[in-house]
C-alpha positions, 0 to 999 in steps of 0.5 A, a space after each residue: 542272217 535272215 530274221 523272220 517273225 511268226 504270222 502273229 508277229 510275236 517274237 522272232 528267231 534268227 537262222 543262219 543262211 540259207 533260211 526257211 520259215 514255216 508261216 502260220 498263215 494237190 494232187 497231180 501227175 507230178 509228185 514226190 515220194 516220201 519213200 524215195 527220199 535220201 538225206 532229209 534235213 529239216 530247216 527251221 524249228 525241227 531237228 535234223 533228220 537223216 533217217 528216210 524211214 523215219 520220214 516215211 512213218 511221219 504221217 504229218 509229212 506230205 508225199 508231195 511237199 515243197 522242198 529244197 533240192 541241193 545239187 552237188 558241186 565238184 570244186 577244183 582250182 578252176 571253179 566248179 561243175 554241177 549237174 543241175 538237172 538229171 531226170 532219172 536222179 529226180 525220179 529216184 528222189 520221187 519227183 516223177 513229173 516231166 518238165 516241159 518248159 523252161 522260163 527265165 525272169 530278170 528283175 532289175 531292182 531289189 524289192 521286185 516281187 513276182 507272185 503269187 502265181 499258179 495255173 488252174 487244172 487241167 493245166 496246173 504246173 509243178 515248178 523247179 526254181 533256181 537263181 542264176 544271178 543274185 538272191 531271192 526270198 522264195 515262197 510257197 503257199 498252200 492253196 489246196 481245198 480242205 487242207 488244214 494248212 490252207 493259206 499257210 506258207 514256207 519260205 526260204 532264201 535261194 541264191 546263185 552262190 548256193 545253186 539250190 533249187 526249190 520244188 513247188 508242187 501242184 496245189 501251191 501258189 508260188 512267188 519270189 522277192 528280189 533281195 538285190 538288184 539284177 536278179 535272174 531266176 530260172 524255173 522248169 514247169 511241168 505244163 506249158 504256159 496257158 493264159 486261159 488258166 493263169 491265176 494267183 492270189 494277192 501277195 499282201 493278203 492279210 490272211 497269209 501275212 507273208 514276211 519280208 525285208 521291204 516296206 510295202 510301199 517299196 515293193 515293185 509289182 506288176 499291175 496284173 499282180 496288183 489285181 489278183 484276188 485275196 485268198 477268201 475270194 478264191 475258190 480252190 480247184 486243188 484237192 488236199 492229199 491228207 497231209 498238211 504243209 510242214 516245215 521246208 525240207 532240204 534234199 541232197 541231189 547227188 
């Protein structure tokens, strides 16, 4: 179970794992088409929705939003087999970008935090993130200029056990927190790493107010991430597509 609280800190609710939070807290070559969705399941405060046409007609749902992607696992007595990446099937879902670089990170200790990161245009990156070992709390923050949900976030737990991926579009800052020791994360990026365009915002920005199971004093952070600016100090180059951030969705990938 994962307990989360609203940005205001009032109350809270318990959601069975895997969990999602919509926190009160861009356009580009890589996009996901709402019209191409198959089975859409809302996680959190919204009801389950299996009707793709209903999603197409919902003007509050972005055509390029963070979402969970669930690859199908074929299980037998030996274990399981899964196609974790299939370009054409992702295109059928509306994710049309070409991923050009794979990255892995190892976090030795629970409480290790990496983020909140993004690359600036013209080298902005969309990402597909998964966990190869352990569990993480993954977060996407809306940093699109002019968005009414600027500074708000979605978050959810990913694990090697589930095999789930999260899609992070251009225009969202990304970060994750290791929930146990010896976590290994892998992600695909739609642009090559470009140090001159590397950027981010401070993970503990009070205007974002991210959730977390660790005290701030117990967070393990790089010096680079400690020096990132606060949101109010950041002038966003990412444009708003007219759709505010909504609760994290789950899309089956089969």
